VOBA-722451 format. One line per 3 residues: number of its first residue (from 1); for each residue x, y, z of N, C-alpha, C. Coordinates in Angstrom, 3 decimals. Example, Ala and Ser with C-alpha at 12.3 -4.5 7.8 and 13.67 -1.06 7.14 Angstrom:
<pts>
1	13.190,-5.690,7.800,12.300,-4.500,7.800,13.200,-3.300,7.800; 12.850,-2.250,7.080,13.670,-1.060,7.140,12.900,0.030,7.870
</pts>
This chain:
<pts>
1	44.952,25.262,8.923,44.870,24.216,7.948,44.572,22.878,8.613; 45.220,22.642,9.793,44.979,21.398,10.508,43.527,21.326,10.967; 42.985,22.479,11.398,41.590,22.521,11.838,40.645,22.168,10.687
4	40.902,22.715,9.517,40.073,22.442,8.342,40.129,20.953,7.992; 41.328,20.393,8.010,41.500,18.981,7.682,40.784,18.103,8.709; 40.898,18.426,9.975,40.233,17.660,11.033,38.717,17.759,10.882
7	38.190,18.943,10.546,36.751,19.116,10.341,36.289,18.288,9.146; 37.089,18.321,8.081,36.733,17.548,6.896,36.664,16.063,7.225; 37.629,15.540,7.953,37.656,14.114,8.330,36.446,13.801,9.192
10	36.083,14.669,10.129,34.934,14.429,11.003,33.637,14.382,10.192; 33.451,15.313,9.280,32.245,15.333,8.451,32.201,14.092,7.559; 33.330,13.731,6.975,33.385,12.552,6.120,33.037,11.298,6.918
13	33.556,11.159,8.137,33.269,9.990,8.976,31.781,9.927,9.316; 31.169,11.058,9.643,29.731,11.073,9.930,28.927,10.670,8.695; 29.331,11.154,7.559,28.646,10.793,6.311,28.732,9.284,6.068
16	29.903,8.706,6.246,30.084,7.280,6.008,29.294,6.442,7.000; 29.142,6.897,8.223,28.340,6.172,9.212,26.865,6.174,8.820; 26.446,7.202,8.140,25.041,7.306,7.754,24.676,6.508,6.527
19	25.639,6.038,5.750,25.326,5.257,4.555,25.119,3.809,4.933; 24.316,3.113,4.152,24.066,1.698,4.426,24.765,0.855,3.382; 25.213,-0.282,3.814,25.839,-1.240,2.923,24.891,-2.428,2.764
22	24.883,-3.098,1.611,24.033,-4.266,1.445,24.367,-5.332,2.479; 23.350,-5.938,3.043,23.518,-7.025,3.999,22.748,-8.223,3.479; 22.819,-9.331,4.185,22.073,-10.521,3.771,20.586,-10.211,3.684
25	20.068,-9.381,4.577,18.640,-9.079,4.605,18.196,-8.243,3.419; 19.046,-7.344,2.932,18.614,-6.499,1.819,19.427,-6.720,0.544; 20.072,-7.884,0.403,20.797,-8.191,-0.828,19.878,-8.192,-2.034
28	18.645,-8.693,-1.846,17.703,-8.733,-2.962,17.410,-7.327,-3.452; 17.214,-6.387,-2.533,16.958,-5.012,-2.923,18.166,-4.396,-3.605; 19.350,-4.794,-3.184,20.573,-4.230,-3.762,20.772,-4.697,-5.200
31	20.222,-5.857,-5.571,20.421,-6.369,-6.920,19.325,-5.939,-7.880; 18.199,-5.432,-7.381,17.122,-4.978,-8.255,17.439,-3.600,-8.798; 17.105,-3.352,-10.074,17.346,-2.010,-10.598,16.438,-1.008,-9.900
34	16.963,0.169,-9.623,16.178,1.200,-8.947,15.172,1.800,-9.914; 13.965,2.033,-9.432,12.942,2.704,-10.235,13.217,4.198,-10.175; 13.170,4.840,-11.310,13.406,6.272,-11.338,12.104,7.009,-11.090
37	12.196,8.178,-10.491,11.022,8.986,-10.181,10.262,9.376,-11.428; 10.966,9.859,-12.433,10.348,10.335,-13.660,10.921,9.577,-14.850; 10.409,8.358,-15.083,10.958,7.601,-16.209,10.667,8.288,-17.534
40	11.584,8.124,-18.460,11.414,8.723,-19.789,11.017,7.654,-20.787; 10.208,8.049,-21.722,9.771,7.160,-22.787,10.954,6.841,-23.695; 11.209,5.553,-23.909,12.295,5.122,-24.775,11.758,4.800,-26.166
43	10.658,4.077,-26.209,10.130,3.604,-27.486,8.634,3.373,-27.366; 7.920,3.575,-28.468,6.501,3.222,-28.520,6.235,2.543,-29.854; 5.384,1.523,-29.820,5.140,0.726,-31.021,3.705,0.237,-31.055
46	3.211,0.055,-32.274,1.916,-0.572,-32.497,2.152,-1.985,-33.003; 1.285,-2.906,-32.598,1.350,-4.291,-33.033,-0.045,-4.727,-33.433; -0.102,-5.691,-34.323,-1.370,-6.312,-34.661,-1.125,-7.799,-34.821
49	-2.144,-8.589,-34.525,-2.001,-10.031,-34.613,-3.180,-10.723,-33.984; -2.927,-11.908,-33.434,-4.025,-12.700,-32.878,-3.696,-13.240,-31.498; -4.758,-13.423,-30.744,-4.731,-14.183,-29.501,-5.529,-15.445,-29.804
52	-4.966,-16.591,-29.447,-5.616,-17.843,-29.837,-5.522,-18.006,-31.348; -6.478,-18.695,-31.909,-6.416,-18.951,-33.350,-7.081,-17.877,-34.187; -7.969,-17.058,-33.572,-8.697,-16.122,-34.435,-9.138,-14.811,-33.799
55	-8.715,-14.507,-32.571,-9.109,-13.241,-31.944,-8.122,-12.158,-32.354; -8.491,-11.339,-33.312,-7.599,-10.305,-33.843,-7.569,-9.112,-32.891; -6.339,-8.600,-32.655,-6.173,-7.453,-31.762,-5.196,-6.452,-32.361
58	-5.254,-5.243,-31.818,-4.248,-4.214,-32.055,-3.756,-3.768,-30.685; -2.430,-3.647,-30.538,-1.820,-3.271,-29.260,-0.908,-2.068,-29.470; -0.930,-1.159,-28.491,0.000,-0.032,-28.444,0.816,-0.209,-27.174
61	2.141,-0.162,-27.298,3.014,-0.436,-26.163,4.117,0.609,-26.072; 4.306,1.147,-24.868,5.385,2.097,-24.585,6.394,1.432,-23.656; 7.679,1.718,-23.872,8.744,1.200,-23.022,9.490,2.389,-22.420
64	9.730,2.347,-21.091,10.330,3.459,-20.358,11.717,3.118,-19.825; 12.471,4.157,-19.478,13.847,3.992,-19.000,13.943,3.160,-17.724; 12.881,3.101,-16.928,12.923,2.310,-15.699,12.546,0.854,-15.938
67	12.336,0.454,-17.217,12.016,-0.927,-17.539,10.533,-1.240,-17.584; 9.695,-0.267,-17.326,8.254,-0.484,-17.341,7.695,-0.443,-18.755; 6.616,-1.177,-18.948,5.813,-1.119,-20.163,4.444,-0.584,-19.794
70	3.882,0.233,-20.661,2.516,0.742,-20.488,1.862,0.786,-21.858; 0.558,0.623,-21.872,-0.134,0.707,-23.143,-1.572,0.246,-23.054; -2.075,-0.199,-24.183,-3.452,-0.667,-24.278,-3.566,-1.608,-25.469
73	-4.674,-2.323,-25.521,-4.998,-3.096,-26.717,-6.503,-3.246,-26.795; -6.975,-3.604,-27.974,-8.401,-3.863,-28.150,-8.602,-5.006,-29.134; -9.714,-5.691,-28.940,-10.119,-6.746,-29.857,-10.834,-6.093,-31.031
76	-10.489,-6.466,-32.246,-11.120,-5.878,-33.431,-12.632,-6.085,-33.397; -13.083,-7.217,-32.878,-14.521,-7.497,-32.818,-15.256,-6.565,-31.866; -14.539,-5.965,-30.896,-15.148,-5.059,-29.918,-14.991,-3.597,-30.300
79	-14.105,-3.300,-31.217,-13.880,-1.931,-31.658,-12.840,-1.203,-30.835; -12.290,-0.144,-31.422,-11.185,0.590,-30.789,-11.635,1.446,-29.602; -12.917,1.595,-29.376,-13.395,2.342,-28.203,-13.404,1.489,-26.943
82	-13.112,0.210,-27.052,-13.126,-0.714,-25.908,-11.713,-1.197,-25.592; -10.841,-0.267,-25.251,-9.439,-0.590,-24.987,-9.270,-1.148,-23.575; -8.352,-2.097,-23.467,-7.944,-2.658,-22.187,-6.551,-2.120,-21.867
85	-6.333,-1.722,-20.643,-5.052,-1.152,-20.208,-4.062,-2.283,-19.934; -2.806,-2.092,-20.333,-1.754,-3.054,-20.005,-0.570,-2.328,-19.376; -0.006,-2.974,-18.364,1.190,-2.472,-17.682,2.089,-3.660,-17.395
88	3.398,-3.456,-17.441,4.273,-4.582,-17.189,5.729,-4.220,-17.056; 6.571,-5.247,-17.183,8.002,-5.112,-16.942,8.734,-6.280,-17.593; 10.060,-6.203,-17.638,10.902,-7.314,-18.083,11.193,-8.206,-16.890
91	10.932,-9.469,-17.038,11.180,-10.462,-16.007,12.690,-10.694,-15.871; 13.128,-11.292,-14.770,14.550,-11.581,-14.590,15.065,-12.569,-15.629; 14.179,-13.431,-16.161,14.607,-14.379,-17.194,14.533,-13.790,-18.597
94	14.248,-12.487,-18.708,14.219,-11.811,-19.996,12.855,-11.733,-20.644; 11.859,-12.408,-20.075,10.511,-12.375,-20.637,9.825,-11.047,-20.312; 8.932,-10.651,-21.187,8.116,-9.466,-20.947,6.815,-9.933,-20.309
97	6.486,-9.358,-19.166,5.238,-9.693,-18.468,4.340,-8.461,-18.481; 3.151,-8.644,-19.013,2.170,-7.567,-19.066,0.909,-8.013,-18.342; 0.319,-7.120,-17.579,-0.952,-7.382,-16.914,-2.027,-6.541,-17.581
100	-3.181,-7.163,-17.789,-4.313,-6.504,-18.439,-5.319,-6.077,-17.372; -5.830,-4.849,-17.516,-6.830,-4.308,-16.590,-8.027,-3.816,-17.390; -9.223,-4.077,-16.868,-10.419,-3.596,-17.554,-10.682,-2.137,-17.191
103	-11.808,-1.599,-17.657,-12.111,-0.177,-17.429,-12.297,0.164,-15.955; -12.570,-0.854,-15.102,-12.706,-0.640,-13.660,-11.395,-0.876,-12.917; -10.291,-1.005,-13.664,-8.946,-1.228,-13.125,-8.832,-2.564,-12.375
106	-9.584,-3.564,-12.830,-9.526,-4.906,-12.264,-8.614,-5.754,-13.143; -7.682,-6.473,-12.514,-6.772,-7.361,-13.238,-7.583,-8.481,-13.877; -7.480,-8.634,-15.202,-8.285,-9.625,-15.908,-7.461,-10.670,-16.657
109	-6.205,-10.364,-16.979,-5.378,-11.330,-17.711,-3.905,-10.961,-17.583; -3.051,-11.924,-17.910,-1.598,-11.717,-17.926,-1.024,-12.238,-19.234; -0.064,-11.490,-19.765,0.689,-11.909,-20.944,2.112,-12.212,-20.490
112	2.717,-13.246,-21.043,4.150,-13.496,-20.857,4.700,-13.860,-22.220; 5.646,-13.060,-22.706,6.178,-13.305,-24.033,7.556,-12.718,-24.212; 7.998,-12.734,-25.450,9.313,-12.172,-25.766,9.277,-11.565,-27.160
115	10.213,-10.655,-27.381,10.362,-10.012,-28.678,11.393,-10.786,-29.490; 11.059,-11.079,-30.729,11.965,-11.775,-31.648,12.771,-10.742,-32.430; 13.773,-11.202,-33.149,14.638,-10.307,-33.918,13.873,-9.519,-34.981
118	12.804,-10.094,-35.525,12.024,-9.411,-36.559,10.984,-8.452,-35.968; 10.986,-8.268,-34.624,10.049,-7.376,-33.969,8.790,-8.046,-33.485; 8.615,-9.312,-33.839,7.435,-10.056,-33.414,7.415,-10.186,-31.889
121	6.232,-10.052,-31.309,6.025,-10.234,-29.873,5.100,-11.433,-29.722; 5.579,-12.509,-29.097,4.807,-13.744,-29.020,4.963,-14.392,-27.659; 3.941,-15.158,-27.272,3.982,-15.859,-25.998,2.638,-16.430,-25.624
124	2.355,-16.428,-24.323,1.118,-16.992,-23.783,0.362,-15.927,-23.004; -0.963,-16.050,-23.037,-1.851,-15.152,-22.296,-2.742,-16.005,-21.410; -2.846,-15.638,-20.146,-3.727,-16.341,-19.210,-4.886,-15.416,-18.847
127	-6.125,-15.902,-19.016,-7.328,-15.123,-18.713,-7.914,-15.634,-17.398; -8.057,-14.745,-16.418,-8.471,-15.142,-15.079,-9.911,-15.641,-15.005; -10.859,-14.933,-15.600,-12.262,-15.321,-15.413,-12.614,-16.655,-16.079
130	-11.891,-17.027,-17.135,-12.174,-18.302,-17.797,-11.173,-19.398,-17.416; -10.103,-19.008,-16.744,-9.035,-19.935,-16.357,-8.445,-20.644,-17.581; -8.304,-19.895,-18.686,-7.782,-20.453,-19.929,-6.487,-19.754,-20.334
133	-5.655,-20.492,-21.049,-4.403,-19.967,-21.589,-4.464,-20.003,-23.111; -4.018,-18.925,-23.727,-3.991,-18.798,-25.183,-2.590,-18.394,-25.621; -2.227,-18.765,-26.826,-0.999,-18.237,-27.416,-1.330,-16.907,-28.083
136	-0.353,-16.034,-28.167,-0.544,-14.793,-28.916,0.669,-14.570,-29.801; 0.431,-13.915,-30.913,1.485,-13.600,-31.870,1.143,-12.244,-32.474; 2.007,-11.259,-32.200,1.777,-9.894,-32.668,2.960,-9.423,-33.504
139	2.662,-8.633,-34.526,3.692,-8.124,-35.419,3.663,-6.605,-35.422; 4.823,-5.964,-35.496,4.853,-4.498,-35.500,4.228,-3.939,-36.771; 3.508,-2.838,-36.601,2.912,-2.119,-37.742,3.252,-0.647,-37.597
142	3.219,0.069,-38.705,3.476,1.512,-38.676,2.165,2.239,-38.781; 1.986,3.231,-37.949,0.790,4.068,-37.983,1.151,5.473,-38.317
</pts>
């Protein structure tokens, strides 16, 4: 019995030596939520609304257990066959940040906004090639 107990203590001590504790150098990593290997879909929603004063869009957005957003949107004037890919996350200040990519996977714009109690998603969009910022206001729709 003493041998078993001594072996158990030795294995436990080796295990504890192999674990890492947060230090000043990796405190930032210790406070960030861990990304899961296989995130699960939590929610998906369609939105419609405008960018700027008159650019009508439809957006599809998925939210995953690891905090990521994925989806697409298209401008009504361009048609639903011309979708732009969006990917993003929740910022530390609670804002939703989405990045827009064209069909060649080139970053073309960024959205920063928040969800209101009524489901509205609103904020600002920055377009890289024109160096312009627009407001956007999207409302949930059922499909």
